[in-house]
PDB file with SEQRES, HELIX, SHEET and CRYST1 records, atoms N, CA, C and O in Angstrom:
SEQRES   1 A   87  MET PRO ALA LYS PRO ASP HIS LYS ALA ALA GLU ALA ILE          
SEQRES   2 A   87  ALA SER ALA MET GLU LYS ALA VAL GLN ARG THR LEU ASP          
SEQRES   3 A   87  SER LEU GLY VAL ALA THR LYS LYS ASP ILE LYS THR LEU          
SEQRES   4 A   87  GLU ALA ARG VAL GLU LYS LEU GLU ALA TRP ALA ARG ALA          
SEQRES   5 A   87  ALA PRO THR LYS ARG LYS PRO GLY ARG PRO PRO GLY SER          
SEQRES   6 A   87  LYS ASN LYS LYS LYS ALA ALA GLY LYS SER ARG GLY ARG          
SEQRES   7 A   87  LYS PRO THR VAL LYS LYS SER SER PRO                          
HELIX    1 AA1 HIS A    7  LEU A   28  1                                  22    
HELIX    2 AA2 LYS A   33  ARG A   51  1                                  19    
CRYST1    1.000    1.000    1.000  90.00  90.00  90.00 P 1           1          
ATOM      1  N   MET A   1    -133.801  70.824 -34.250  1.00  0.00           N  
ATOM      2  CA  MET A   1    -134.111  69.686 -35.083  1.00  0.00           C  
ATOM      3  C   MET A   1    -134.495  68.492 -34.213  1.00  0.00           C  
ATOM      4  O   MET A   1    -133.834  68.196 -33.218  1.00  0.00           O  
ATOM      5  N   PRO A   2    -135.562  67.821 -34.599  1.00  0.00           N  
ATOM      6  CA  PRO A   2    -135.945  66.629 -33.835  1.00  0.00           C  
ATOM      7  C   PRO A   2    -134.929  65.508 -34.056  1.00  0.00           C  
ATOM      8  O   PRO A   2    -134.302  65.403 -35.110  1.00  0.00           O  
ATOM      9  N   ALA A   3    -134.793  64.681 -33.024  1.00  0.00           N  
ATOM     10  CA  ALA A   3    -133.847  63.564 -33.102  1.00  0.00           C  
ATOM     11  C   ALA A   3    -134.366  62.524 -34.088  1.00  0.00           C  
ATOM     12  O   ALA A   3    -135.562  62.240 -34.150  1.00  0.00           O  
ATOM     13  N   LYS A   4    -133.455  61.978 -34.838  1.00  0.00           N  
ATOM     14  CA  LYS A   4    -133.802  60.952 -35.821  1.00  0.00           C  
ATOM     15  C   LYS A   4    -134.034  59.631 -35.078  1.00  0.00           C  
ATOM     16  O   LYS A   4    -133.187  59.208 -34.291  1.00  0.00           O  
ATOM     17  N   PRO A   5    -135.190  58.971 -35.327  1.00  0.00           N  
ATOM     18  CA  PRO A   5    -135.461  57.722 -34.610  1.00  0.00           C  
ATOM     19  C   PRO A   5    -134.458  56.641 -35.032  1.00  0.00           C  
ATOM     20  O   PRO A   5    -134.135  56.489 -36.210  1.00  0.00           O  
ATOM     21  N   ASP A   6    -133.992  55.919 -34.057  1.00  0.00           N  
ATOM     22  CA  ASP A   6    -133.036  54.846 -34.304  1.00  0.00           C  
ATOM     23  C   ASP A   6    -133.836  53.557 -34.542  1.00  0.00           C  
ATOM     24  O   ASP A   6    -134.362  52.967 -33.599  1.00  0.00           O  
ATOM     25  N   HIS A   7    -133.921  53.132 -35.790  1.00  0.00           N  
ATOM     26  CA  HIS A   7    -134.738  51.976 -36.161  1.00  0.00           C  
ATOM     27  C   HIS A   7    -134.207  50.682 -35.548  1.00  0.00           C  
ATOM     28  O   HIS A   7    -134.990  49.815 -35.160  1.00  0.00           O  
ATOM     29  N   LYS A   8    -132.913  50.547 -35.459  1.00  0.00           N  
ATOM     30  CA  LYS A   8    -132.342  49.325 -34.878  1.00  0.00           C  
ATOM     31  C   LYS A   8    -132.686  49.213 -33.401  1.00  0.00           C  
ATOM     32  O   LYS A   8    -132.998  48.126 -32.914  1.00  0.00           O  
ATOM     33  N   ALA A   9    -132.631  50.311 -32.699  1.00  0.00           N  
ATOM     34  CA  ALA A   9    -132.959  50.294 -31.281  1.00  0.00           C  
ATOM     35  C   ALA A   9    -134.445  49.995 -31.087  1.00  0.00           C  
ATOM     36  O   ALA A   9    -134.818  49.252 -30.178  1.00  0.00           O  
ATOM     37  N   ALA A  10    -135.283  50.569 -31.935  1.00  0.00           N  
ATOM     38  CA  ALA A  10    -136.725  50.323 -31.844  1.00  0.00           C  
ATOM     39  C   ALA A  10    -137.035  48.864 -32.130  1.00  0.00           C  
ATOM     40  O   ALA A  10    -137.871  48.267 -31.451  1.00  0.00           O  
ATOM     41  N   GLU A  11    -136.375  48.281 -33.125  1.00  0.00           N  
ATOM     42  CA  GLU A  11    -136.586  46.868 -33.459  1.00  0.00           C  
ATOM     43  C   GLU A  11    -136.106  45.970 -32.321  1.00  0.00           C  
ATOM     44  O   GLU A  11    -136.740  44.959 -32.019  1.00  0.00           O  
ATOM     45  N   ALA A  12    -135.000  46.329 -31.694  1.00  0.00           N  
ATOM     46  CA  ALA A  12    -134.477  45.541 -30.576  1.00  0.00           C  
ATOM     47  C   ALA A  12    -135.440  45.569 -29.392  1.00  0.00           C  
ATOM     48  O   ALA A  12    -135.669  44.549 -28.742  1.00  0.00           O  
ATOM     49  N   ILE A  13    -136.001  46.749 -29.119  1.00  0.00           N  
ATOM     50  CA  ILE A  13    -136.963  46.868 -28.022  1.00  0.00           C  
ATOM     51  C   ILE A  13    -138.217  46.059 -28.324  1.00  0.00           C  
ATOM     52  O   ILE A  13    -138.726  45.349 -27.457  1.00  0.00           O  
ATOM     53  N   ALA A  14    -138.716  46.165 -29.554  1.00  0.00           N  
ATOM     54  CA  ALA A  14    -139.915  45.423 -29.950  1.00  0.00           C  
ATOM     55  C   ALA A  14    -139.671  43.913 -29.867  1.00  0.00           C  
ATOM     56  O   ALA A  14    -140.537  43.163 -29.416  1.00  0.00           O  
ATOM     57  N   SER A  15    -138.499  43.480 -30.300  1.00  0.00           N  
ATOM     58  CA  SER A  15    -138.158  42.061 -30.252  1.00  0.00           C  
ATOM     59  C   SER A  15    -138.078  41.570 -28.812  1.00  0.00           C  
ATOM     60  O   SER A  15    -138.574  40.489 -28.494  1.00  0.00           O  
ATOM     61  N   ALA A  16    -137.460  42.355 -27.949  1.00  0.00           N  
ATOM     62  CA  ALA A  16    -137.347  41.978 -26.537  1.00  0.00           C  
ATOM     63  C   ALA A  16    -138.724  41.891 -25.883  1.00  0.00           C  
ATOM     64  O   ALA A  16    -138.981  40.985 -25.090  1.00  0.00           O  
ATOM     65  N   MET A  17    -139.605  42.829 -26.214  1.00  0.00           N  
ATOM     66  CA  MET A  17    -140.961  42.810 -25.660  1.00  0.00           C  
ATOM     67  C   MET A  17    -141.729  41.593 -26.155  1.00  0.00           C  
ATOM     68  O   MET A  17    -142.446  40.948 -25.390  1.00  0.00           O  
ATOM     69  N   GLU A  18    -141.576  41.285 -27.436  1.00  0.00           N  
ATOM     70  CA  GLU A  18    -142.275  40.135 -28.022  1.00  0.00           C  
ATOM     71  C   GLU A  18    -141.818  38.836 -27.360  1.00  0.00           C  
ATOM     72  O   GLU A  18    -142.634  37.963 -27.065  1.00  0.00           O  
ATOM     73  N   LYS A  19    -140.506  38.714 -27.127  1.00  0.00           N  
ATOM     74  CA  LYS A  19    -139.975  37.517 -26.472  1.00  0.00           C  
ATOM     75  C   LYS A  19    -140.491  37.408 -25.045  1.00  0.00           C  
ATOM     76  O   LYS A  19    -140.821  36.313 -24.590  1.00  0.00           O  
ATOM     77  N   ALA A  20    -140.564  38.522 -24.337  1.00  0.00           N  
ATOM     78  CA  ALA A  20    -141.050  38.518 -22.959  1.00  0.00           C  
ATOM     79  C   ALA A  20    -142.515  38.106 -22.900  1.00  0.00           C  
ATOM     80  O   ALA A  20    -142.916  37.331 -22.032  1.00  0.00           O  
ATOM     81  N   VAL A  21    -143.301  38.623 -23.816  1.00  0.00           N  
ATOM     82  CA  VAL A  21    -144.726  38.267 -23.862  1.00  0.00           C  
ATOM     83  C   VAL A  21    -144.872  36.778 -24.182  1.00  0.00           C  
ATOM     84  O   VAL A  21    -145.688  36.086 -23.573  1.00  0.00           O  
ATOM     85  N   GLN A  22    -144.084  36.292 -25.132  1.00  0.00           N  
ATOM     86  CA  GLN A  22    -144.158  34.875 -25.512  1.00  0.00           C  
ATOM     87  C   GLN A  22    -143.777  33.974 -24.343  1.00  0.00           C  
ATOM     88  O   GLN A  22    -144.435  32.960 -24.106  1.00  0.00           O  
ATOM     89  N   ARG A  23    -142.726  34.329 -23.611  1.00  0.00           N  
ATOM     90  CA  ARG A  23    -142.316  33.542 -22.435  1.00  0.00           C  
ATOM     91  C   ARG A  23    -143.427  33.524 -21.393  1.00  0.00           C  
ATOM     92  O   ARG A  23    -143.704  32.488 -20.790  1.00  0.00           O  
ATOM     93  N   THR A  24    -144.055  34.663 -21.187  1.00  0.00           N  
ATOM     94  CA  THR A  24    -145.141  34.750 -20.205  1.00  0.00           C  
ATOM     95  C   THR A  24    -146.319  33.874 -20.620  1.00  0.00           C  
ATOM     96  O   THR A  24    -146.874  33.151 -19.793  1.00  0.00           O  
ATOM     97  N   LEU A  25    -146.701  33.931 -21.887  1.00  0.00           N  
ATOM     98  CA  LEU A  25    -147.806  33.106 -22.375  1.00  0.00           C  
ATOM     99  C   LEU A  25    -147.465  31.622 -22.274  1.00  0.00           C  
ATOM    100  O   LEU A  25    -148.321  30.813 -21.917  1.00  0.00           O  
ATOM    101  N   ASP A  26    -146.229  31.264 -22.584  1.00  0.00           N  
ATOM    102  CA  ASP A  26    -145.809  29.865 -22.483  1.00  0.00           C  
ATOM    103  C   ASP A  26    -145.874  29.382 -21.041  1.00  0.00           C  
ATOM    104  O   ASP A  26    -146.306  28.261 -20.775  1.00  0.00           O  
ATOM    105  N   SER A  27    -145.444  30.228 -20.113  1.00  0.00           N  
ATOM    106  CA  SER A  27    -145.450  29.827 -18.703  1.00  0.00           C  
ATOM    107  C   SER A  27    -146.874  29.692 -18.166  1.00  0.00           C  
ATOM    108  O   SER A  27    -147.120  28.900 -17.256  1.00  0.00           O  
ATOM    109  N   LEU A  28    -147.804  30.452 -18.718  1.00  0.00           N  
ATOM    110  CA  LEU A  28    -149.200  30.372 -18.287  1.00  0.00           C  
ATOM    111  C   LEU A  28    -149.928  29.202 -18.937  1.00  0.00           C  
ATOM    112  O   LEU A  28    -150.995  28.803 -18.470  1.00  0.00           O  
ATOM    113  N   GLY A  29    -149.365  28.648 -20.007  1.00  0.00           N  
ATOM    114  CA  GLY A  29    -149.998  27.522 -20.691  1.00  0.00           C  
ATOM    115  C   GLY A  29    -151.099  27.946 -21.646  1.00  0.00           C  
ATOM    116  O   GLY A  29    -151.995  27.157 -21.943  1.00  0.00           O  
ATOM    117  N   VAL A  30    -151.047  29.164 -22.125  1.00  0.00           N  
ATOM    118  CA  VAL A  30    -152.055  29.669 -23.056  1.00  0.00           C  
ATOM    119  C   VAL A  30    -151.818  29.047 -24.430  1.00  0.00           C  
ATOM    120  O   VAL A  30    -150.685  28.994 -24.908  1.00  0.00           O  
ATOM    121  N   ALA A  31    -152.888  28.581 -25.059  1.00  0.00           N  
ATOM    122  CA  ALA A  31    -152.782  27.977 -26.382  1.00  0.00           C  
ATOM    123  C   ALA A  31    -152.513  29.063 -27.420  1.00  0.00           C  
ATOM    124  O   ALA A  31    -153.111  30.139 -27.388  1.00  0.00           O  
ATOM    125  N   THR A  32    -151.605  28.757 -28.334  1.00  0.00           N  
ATOM    126  CA  THR A  32    -151.291  29.688 -29.405  1.00  0.00           C  
ATOM    127  C   THR A  32    -152.151  29.375 -30.628  1.00  0.00           C  
ATOM    128  O   THR A  32    -152.841  28.356 -30.664  1.00  0.00           O  
ATOM    129  N   LYS A  33    -152.105  30.242 -31.614  1.00  0.00           N  
ATOM    130  CA  LYS A  33    -152.852  29.993 -32.848  1.00  0.00           C  
ATOM    131  C   LYS A  33    -152.376  28.711 -33.505  1.00  0.00           C  
ATOM    132  O   LYS A  33    -153.174  27.962 -34.068  1.00  0.00           O  
ATOM    133  N   LYS A  34    -151.082  28.458 -33.433  1.00  0.00           N  
ATOM    134  CA  LYS A  34    -150.521  27.238 -34.020  1.00  0.00           C  
ATOM    135  C   LYS A  34    -151.069  26.005 -33.301  1.00  0.00           C  
ATOM    136  O   LYS A  34    -151.424  25.018 -33.944  1.00  0.00           O  
ATOM    137  N   ASP A  35    -151.139  26.060 -31.966  1.00  0.00           N  
ATOM    138  CA  ASP A  35    -151.688  24.947 -31.188  1.00  0.00           C  
ATOM    139  C   ASP A  35    -153.133  24.665 -31.585  1.00  0.00           C  
ATOM    140  O   ASP A  35    -153.529  23.511 -31.751  1.00  0.00           O  
ATOM    141  N   ILE A  36    -153.907  25.723 -31.734  1.00  0.00           N  
ATOM    142  CA  ILE A  36    -155.319  25.578 -32.080  1.00  0.00           C  
ATOM    143  C   ILE A  36    -155.469  24.992 -33.476  1.00  0.00           C  
ATOM    144  O   ILE A  36    -156.313  24.121 -33.687  1.00  0.00           O  
ATOM    145  N   LYS A  37    -154.665  25.452 -34.438  1.00  0.00           N  
ATOM    146  CA  LYS A  37    -154.734  24.916 -35.798  1.00  0.00           C  
ATOM    147  C   LYS A  37    -154.365  23.441 -35.822  1.00  0.00           C  
ATOM    148  O   LYS A  37    -154.973  22.659 -36.554  1.00  0.00           O  
ATOM    149  N   THR A  38    -153.373  23.058 -35.027  1.00  0.00           N  
ATOM    150  CA  THR A  38    -152.964  21.655 -34.965  1.00  0.00           C  
ATOM    151  C   THR A  38    -154.096  20.795 -34.416  1.00  0.00           C  
ATOM    152  O   THR A  38    -154.381  19.723 -34.948  1.00  0.00           O  
ATOM    153  N   LEU A  39    -154.738  21.266 -33.351  1.00  0.00           N  
ATOM    154  CA  LEU A  39    -155.853  20.526 -32.774  1.00  0.00           C  
ATOM    155  C   LEU A  39    -157.033  20.435 -33.731  1.00  0.00           C  
ATOM    156  O   LEU A  39    -157.680  19.391 -33.822  1.00  0.00           O  
ATOM    157  N   GLU A  40    -157.320  21.525 -34.446  1.00  0.00           N  
ATOM    158  CA  GLU A  40    -158.414  21.505 -35.413  1.00  0.00           C  
ATOM    159  C   GLU A  40    -158.139  20.494 -36.516  1.00  0.00           C  
ATOM    160  O   GLU A  40    -159.054  19.792 -36.949  1.00  0.00           O  
ATOM    161  N   ALA A  41    -156.894  20.407 -36.978  1.00  0.00           N  
ATOM    162  CA  ALA A  41    -156.545  19.442 -38.022  1.00  0.00           C  
ATOM    163  C   ALA A  41    -156.723  18.012 -37.508  1.00  0.00           C  
ATOM    164  O   ALA A  41    -157.211  17.146 -38.234  1.00  0.00           O  
ATOM    165  N   ARG A  42    -156.328  17.768 -36.257  1.00  0.00           N  
ATOM    166  CA  ARG A  42    -156.496  16.432 -35.682  1.00  0.00           C  
ATOM    167  C   ARG A  42    -157.975  16.068 -35.560  1.00  0.00           C  
ATOM    168  O   ARG A  42    -158.367  14.939 -35.853  1.00  0.00           O  
ATOM    169  N   VAL A  43    -158.792  17.026 -35.127  1.00  0.00           N  
ATOM    170  CA  VAL A  43    -160.225  16.771 -34.976  1.00  0.00           C  
ATOM    171  C   VAL A  43    -160.850  16.485 -36.337  1.00  0.00           C  
ATOM    172  O   VAL A  43    -161.669  15.575 -36.464  1.00  0.00           O  
ATOM    173  N   GLU A  44    -160.472  17.252 -37.349  1.00  0.00           N  
ATOM    174  CA  GLU A  44    -161.013  17.022 -38.693  1.00  0.00           C  
ATOM    175  C   GLU A  44    -160.640  15.638 -39.200  1.00  0.00           C  
ATOM    176  O   GLU A  44    -161.467  14.957 -39.808  1.00  0.00           O  
ATOM    177  N   LYS A  45    -159.410  15.217 -38.957  1.00  0.00           N  
ATOM    178  CA  LYS A  45    -158.963  13.900 -39.403  1.00  0.00           C  
ATOM    179  C   LYS A  45    -159.756  12.801 -38.703  1.00  0.00           C  
ATOM    180  O   LYS A  45    -160.170  11.830 -39.336  1.00  0.00           O  
ATOM    181  N   LEU A  46    -159.966  12.953 -37.394  1.00  0.00           N  
ATOM    182  CA  LEU A  46    -160.726  11.957 -36.649  1.00  0.00           C  
ATOM    183  C   LEU A  46    -162.195  11.932 -37.061  1.00  0.00           C  
ATOM    184  O   LEU A  46    -162.807  10.866 -37.127  1.00  0.00           O  
ATOM    185  N   GLU A  47    -162.764  13.113 -37.340  1.00  0.00           N  
ATOM    186  CA  GLU A  47    -164.153  13.158 -37.789  1.00  0.00           C  
ATOM    187  C   GLU A  47    -164.302  12.476 -39.147  1.00  0.00           C  
ATOM    188  O   GLU A  47    -165.275  11.757 -39.376  1.00  0.00           O  
ATOM    189  N   ALA A  48    -163.349  12.697 -40.043  1.00  0.00           N  
ATOM    190  CA  ALA A  48    -163.392  12.051 -41.353  1.00  0.00           C  
ATOM    191  C   ALA A  48    -163.274  10.539 -41.189  1.00  0.00           C  
ATOM    192  O   ALA A  48    -163.958   9.782 -41.877  1.00  0.00           O  
ATOM    193  N   TRP A  49    -162.418  10.106 -40.290  1.00  0.00           N  
ATOM    194  CA  TRP A  49    -162.257   8.678 -40.040  1.00  0.00           C  
ATOM    195  C   TRP A  49    -163.540   8.080 -39.476  1.00  0.00           C  
ATOM    196  O   TRP A  49    -163.923   6.969 -39.842  1.00  0.00           O  
ATOM    197  N   ALA A  50    -164.206   8.815 -38.587  1.00  0.00           N  
ATOM    198  CA  ALA A  50    -165.436   8.322 -37.969  1.00  0.00           C  
ATOM    199  C   ALA A  50    -166.590   8.271 -38.966  1.00  0.00           C  
ATOM    200  O   ALA A  50    -167.471   7.419 -38.856  1.00  0.00           O  
ATOM    201  N   ARG A  51    -166.586   9.188 -39.945  1.00  0.00           N  
ATOM    202  CA  ARG A  51    -167.649   9.212 -40.953  1.00  0.00           C  
ATOM    203  C   ARG A  51    -167.444   8.173 -42.041  1.00  0.00           C  
ATOM    204  O   ARG A  51    -168.386   7.854 -42.767  1.00  0.00           O  
ATOM    205  N   ALA A  52    -166.248   7.642 -42.171  1.00  0.00           N  
ATOM    206  CA  ALA A  52    -165.947   6.698 -43.245  1.00  0.00           C  
ATOM    207  C   ALA A  52    -166.883   5.496 -43.162  1.00  0.00           C  
ATOM    208  O   ALA A  52    -167.320   5.096 -42.083  1.00  0.00           O  
ATOM    209  N   ALA A  53    -167.175   4.939 -44.324  1.00  0.00           N  
ATOM    210  CA  ALA A  53    -168.051   3.772 -44.370  1.00  0.00           C  
ATOM    211  C   ALA A  53    -167.403   2.631 -43.592  1.00  0.00           C  
ATOM    212  O   ALA A  53    -166.191   2.433 -43.683  1.00  0.00           O  
ATOM    213  N   PRO A  54    -168.191   1.884 -42.831  1.00  0.00           N  
ATOM    214  CA  PRO A  54    -167.608   0.809 -42.021  1.00  0.00           C  
ATOM    215  C   PRO A  54    -166.844  -0.227 -42.843  1.00  0.00           C  
ATOM    216  O   PRO A  54    -165.902  -0.836 -42.336  1.00  0.00           O  
ATOM    217  N   THR A  55    -167.230  -0.438 -44.098  1.00  0.00           N  
ATOM    218  CA  THR A  55    -166.528  -1.428 -44.910  1.00  0.00           C  
ATOM    219  C   THR A  55    -165.142  -0.947 -45.308  1.00  0.00           C  
ATOM    220  O   THR A  55    -164.251  -1.769 -45.520  1.00  0.00           O  
ATOM    221  N   LYS A  56    -164.931   0.366 -45.416  1.00  0.00           N  
ATOM    222  CA  LYS A  56    -163.643   0.909 -45.809  1.00  0.00           C  
ATOM    223  C   LYS A  56    -162.718   1.102 -44.618  1.00  0.00           C  
ATOM    224  O   LYS A  56    -161.500   1.178 -44.774  1.00  0.00           O  
ATOM    225  N   ARG A  57    -163.290   1.179 -43.452  1.00  0.00           N  
ATOM    226  CA  ARG A  57    -162.518   1.478 -42.262  1.00  0.00           C  
ATOM    227  C   ARG A  57    -161.901   0.200 -41.701  1.00  0.00           C  
ATOM    228  O   ARG A  57    -162.584  -0.812 -41.542  1.00  0.00           O  
ATOM    229  N   LYS A  58    -160.625   0.255 -41.408  1.00  0.00           N  
ATOM    230  CA  LYS A  58    -159.935  -0.881 -40.810  1.00  0.00           C  
ATOM    231  C   LYS A  58    -160.129  -0.826 -39.301  1.00  0.00           C  
ATOM    232  O   LYS A  58    -160.172   0.258 -38.719  1.00  0.00           O  
ATOM    233  N   PRO A  59    -160.246  -1.987 -38.667  1.00  0.00           N  
ATOM    234  CA  PRO A  59    -160.377  -1.963 -37.218  1.00  0.00           C  
ATOM    235  C   PRO A  59    -159.068  -1.532 -36.562  1.00  0.00           C  
ATOM    236  O   PRO A  59    -157.985  -1.733 -37.112  1.00  0.00           O  
ATOM    237  N   GLY A  60    -159.185  -0.951 -35.408  1.00  0.00           N  
ATOM    238  CA  GLY A  60    -157.979  -0.571 -34.679  1.00  0.00           C  
ATOM    239  C   GLY A  60    -157.863   0.917 -34.527  1.00  0.00           C  
ATOM    240  O   GLY A  60    -158.856   1.629 -34.379  1.00  0.00           O  
ATOM    241  N   ARG A  61    -156.638   1.374 -34.565  1.00  0.00           N  
ATOM    242  CA  ARG A  61    -156.360   2.791 -34.322  1.00  0.00           C  
ATOM    243  C   ARG A  61    -156.768   3.651 -35.514  1.00  0.00           C  
ATOM    244  O   ARG A  61    -156.758   3.180 -36.651  1.00  0.00           O  
ATOM    245  N   PRO A  62    -157.125   4.906 -35.261  1.00  0.00           N  
ATOM    246  CA  PRO A  62    -157.455   5.806 -36.361  1.00  0.00           C  
ATOM    247  C   PRO A  62    -156.198   6.154 -37.155  1.00  0.00           C  
ATOM    248  O   PRO A  62    -155.086   6.054 -36.637  1.00  0.00           O  
ATOM    249  N   PRO A  63    -156.372   6.558 -38.396  1.00  0.00           N  
ATOM    250  CA  PRO A  63    -155.194   6.892 -39.203  1.00  0.00           C  
ATOM    251  C   PRO A  63    -154.427   8.054 -38.594  1.00  0.00           C  
ATOM    252  O   PRO A  63    -155.008   8.972 -38.015  1.00  0.00           O  
ATOM    253  N   GLY A  64    -153.127   7.993 -38.736  1.00  0.00           N  
ATOM    254  CA  GLY A  64    -152.291   9.059 -38.216  1.00  0.00           C  
ATOM    255  C   GLY A  64    -151.814   8.813 -36.801  1.00  0.00           C  
ATOM    256  O   GLY A  64    -150.915   9.505 -36.324  1.00  0.00           O  
ATOM    257  N   SER A  65    -152.402   7.837 -36.117  1.00  0.00           N  
ATOM    258  CA  SER A  65    -151.906   7.559 -34.772  1.00  0.00           C  
ATOM    259  C   SER A  65    -150.673   6.692 -34.895  1.00  0.00           C  
ATOM    260  O   SER A  65    -150.486   5.983 -35.884  1.00  0.00           O  
ATOM    261  N   LYS A  66    -149.849   6.757 -33.891  1.00  0.00           N  
ATOM    262  CA  LYS A  66    -148.611   5.994 -33.939  1.00  0.00           C  
ATOM    263  C   LYS A  66    -148.911   4.521 -33.678  1.00  0.00           C  
ATOM    264  O   LYS A  66    -149.550   4.164 -32.688  1.00  0.00           O  
ATOM    265  N   ASN A  67    -148.442   3.692 -34.575  1.00  0.00           N  
ATOM    266  CA  ASN A  67    -148.622   2.258 -34.400  1.00  0.00           C  
ATOM    267  C   ASN A  67    -147.441   1.718 -33.615  1.00  0.00           C  
ATOM    268  O   ASN A  67    -146.300   1.757 -34.075  1.00  0.00           O  
ATOM    269  N   LYS A  68    -147.723   1.228 -32.456  1.00  0.00           N  
ATOM    270  CA  LYS A  68    -146.673   0.684 -31.615  1.00  0.00           C  
ATOM    271  C   LYS A  68    -146.773  -0.834 -31.658  1.00  0.00           C  
ATOM    272  O   LYS A  68    -147.821  -1.411 -31.370  1.00  0.00           O  
ATOM    273  N   LYS A  69    -145.677  -1.462 -32.018  1.00  0.00           N  
ATOM    274  CA  LYS A  69    -145.665  -2.916 -32.039  1.00  0.00           C  
ATOM    275  C   LYS A  69    -145.452  -3.418 -30.614  1.00  0.00           C  
ATOM    276  O   LYS A  69    -144.700  -2.837 -29.831  1.00  0.00           O  
ATOM    277  N   LYS A  70    -146.131  -4.502 -30.309  1.00  0.00           N  
ATOM    278  CA  LYS A  70    -145.972  -5.082 -28.988  1.00  0.00           C  
ATOM    279  C   LYS A  70    -144.640  -5.810 -28.950  1.00  0.00           C  
ATOM    280  O   LYS A  70    -144.212  -6.411 -29.936  1.00  0.00           O  
ATOM    281  N   ALA A  71    -144.009  -5.747 -27.819  1.00  0.00           N  
ATOM    282  CA  ALA A  71    -142.724  -6.412 -27.654  1.00  0.00           C  
ATOM    283  C   ALA A  71    -142.933  -7.917 -27.651  1.00  0.00           C  
ATOM    284  O   ALA A  71    -143.884  -8.425 -27.056  1.00  0.00           O  
ATOM    285  N   ALA A  72    -142.038  -8.620 -28.321  1.00  0.00           N  
ATOM    286  CA  ALA A  72    -142.121 -10.069 -28.349  1.00  0.00           C  
ATOM    287  C   ALA A  72    -141.804 -10.595 -26.961  1.00  0.00           C  
ATOM    288  O   ALA A  72    -140.820 -10.195 -26.338  1.00  0.00           O  
ATOM    289  N   GLY A  73    -142.628 -11.470 -26.503  1.00  0.00           N  
ATOM    290  CA  GLY A  73    -142.421 -12.014 -25.167  1.00  0.00           C  
ATOM    291  C   GLY A  73    -142.967 -13.417 -25.103  1.00  0.00           C  
ATOM    292  O   GLY A  73    -143.373 -13.997 -26.110  1.00  0.00           O  
ATOM    293  N   LYS A  74    -142.969 -13.941 -23.917  1.00  0.00           N  
ATOM    294  CA  LYS A  74    -143.492 -15.284 -23.739  1.00  0.00           C  
ATOM    295  C   LYS A  74    -144.999 -15.269 -23.885  1.00  0.00           C  
ATOM    296  O   LYS A  74    -145.667 -14.325 -23.463  1.00  0.00           O  
ATOM    297  N   SER A  75    -145.530 -16.322 -24.485  1.00  0.00           N  
ATOM    298  CA  SER A  75    -146.982 -16.401 -24.593  1.00  0.00           C  
ATOM    299  C   SER A  75    -147.542 -16.808 -23.245  1.00  0.00           C  
ATOM    300  O   SER A  75    -146.853 -17.412 -22.424  1.00  0.00           O  
ATOM    301  N   ARG A  76    -148.753 -16.480 -23.040  1.00  0.00           N  
ATOM    302  CA  ARG A  76    -149.378 -16.783 -21.756  1.00  0.00           C  
ATOM    303  C   ARG A  76    -150.157 -18.098 -21.824  1.00  0.00           C  
ATOM    304  O   ARG A  76    -151.011 -18.370 -20.979  1.00  0.00           O  
ATOM    305  N   GLY A  77    -149.861 -18.885 -22.812  1.00  0.00           N  
ATOM    306  CA  GLY A  77    -150.553 -20.164 -22.963  1.00  0.00           C  
ATOM    307  C   GLY A  77    -150.087 -21.176 -21.943  1.00  0.00           C  
ATOM    308  O   GLY A  77    -149.353 -20.851 -21.010  1.00  0.00           O  
ATOM    309  N   ARG A  78    -150.520 -22.395 -22.129  1.00  0.00           N  
ATOM    310  CA  ARG A  78    -150.164 -23.464 -21.188  1.00  0.00           C  
ATOM    311  C   ARG A  78    -148.689 -23.817 -21.338  1.00  0.00           C  
ATOM    312  O   ARG A  78    -148.103 -23.707 -22.414  1.00  0.00           O  
ATOM    313  N   LYS A  79    -148.127 -24.235 -20.245  1.00  0.00           N  
ATOM    314  CA  LYS A  79    -146.740 -24.685 -20.278  1.00  0.00           C  
ATOM    315  C   LYS A  79    -146.721 -26.083 -20.880  1.00  0.00           C  
ATOM    316  O   LYS A  79    -147.637 -26.872 -20.648  1.00  0.00           O  
ATOM    317  N   PRO A  80    -145.694 -26.390 -21.643  1.00  0.00           N  
ATOM    318  CA  PRO A  80    -145.653 -27.741 -22.215  1.00  0.00           C  
ATOM    319  C   PRO A  80    -145.450 -28.771 -21.106  1.00  0.00           C  
ATOM    320  O   PRO A  80    -144.702 -28.560 -20.152  1.00  0.00           O  
ATOM    321  N   THR A  81    -146.143 -29.886 -21.271  1.00  0.00           N  
ATOM    322  CA  THR A  81    -146.024 -30.939 -20.270  1.00  0.00           C  
ATOM    323  C   THR A  81    -144.767 -31.746 -20.558  1.00  0.00           C  
ATOM    324  O   THR A  81    -144.421 -32.001 -21.711  1.00  0.00           O  
ATOM    325  N   VAL A  82    -144.105 -32.133 -19.508  1.00  0.00           N  
ATOM    326  CA  VAL A  82    -142.882 -32.913 -19.620  1.00  0.00           C  
ATOM    327  C   VAL A  82    -143.244 -34.369 -19.367  1.00  0.00           C  
ATOM    328  O   VAL A  82    -143.808 -34.718 -18.330  1.00  0.00           O  
ATOM    329  N   LYS A  83    -142.906 -35.210 -20.343  1.00  0.00           N  
ATOM    330  CA  LYS A  83    -143.194 -36.647 -20.170  1.00  0.00           C  
ATOM    331  C   LYS A  83    -142.110 -37.256 -19.317  1.00  0.00           C  
ATOM    332  O   LYS A  83    -140.918 -37.041 -19.534  1.00  0.00           O  
ATOM    333  N   LYS A  84    -142.558 -38.025 -18.338  1.00  0.00           N  
ATOM    334  CA  LYS A  84    -141.610 -38.728 -17.492  1.00  0.00           C  
ATOM    335  C   LYS A  84    -141.419 -40.123 -18.069  1.00  0.00           C  
ATOM    336  O   LYS A  84    -142.379 -40.790 -18.452  1.00  0.00           O  
ATOM    337  N   SER A  85    -140.176 -40.546 -18.123  1.00  0.00           N  
ATOM    338  CA  SER A  85    -139.903 -41.884 -18.641  1.00  0.00           C  
ATOM    339  C   SER A  85    -140.086 -42.904 -17.517  1.00  0.00           C  
ATOM    340  O   SER A  85    -139.751 -42.629 -16.365  1.00  0.00           O  
ATOM    341  N   SER A  86    -140.613 -44.073 -17.851  1.00  0.00           N  
ATOM    342  CA  SER A  86    -140.811 -45.141 -16.858  1.00  0.00           C  
ATOM    343  C   SER A  86    -139.528 -45.956 -16.759  1.00  0.00           C  
ATOM    344  O   SER A  86    -138.897 -46.241 -17.777  1.00  0.00           O  
ATOM    345  N   PRO A  87    -139.133 -46.334 -15.542  1.00  0.00           N  
ATOM    346  CA  PRO A  87    -137.917 -47.147 -15.410  1.00  0.00           C  
ATOM    347  C   PRO A  87    -138.104 -48.569 -15.772  1.00  0.00           C  
ATOM    348  O   PRO A  87    -137.158 -49.353 -15.702  1.00  0.00           O  
TER     349      PRO A  87                                                      
END                                                                             
């Protein structure tokens, strides 16, 4: 009688191989399908923003980019003049 295949052992081997392949691809820096889809979505968003009518488009960063507020600091304007009192 032929030996009955052990499905759990086969699944464990397949899982281990899949993890090893994934680690190798990650170490090589190969783009995954998910990476490519993310980049395609970003490009589509930027293309739509670039095609938008100039009157509808706000100046500045494209939509979806992170808006970073500038830190409050001293202005670079002129220093206030100090009046000297006469004796």
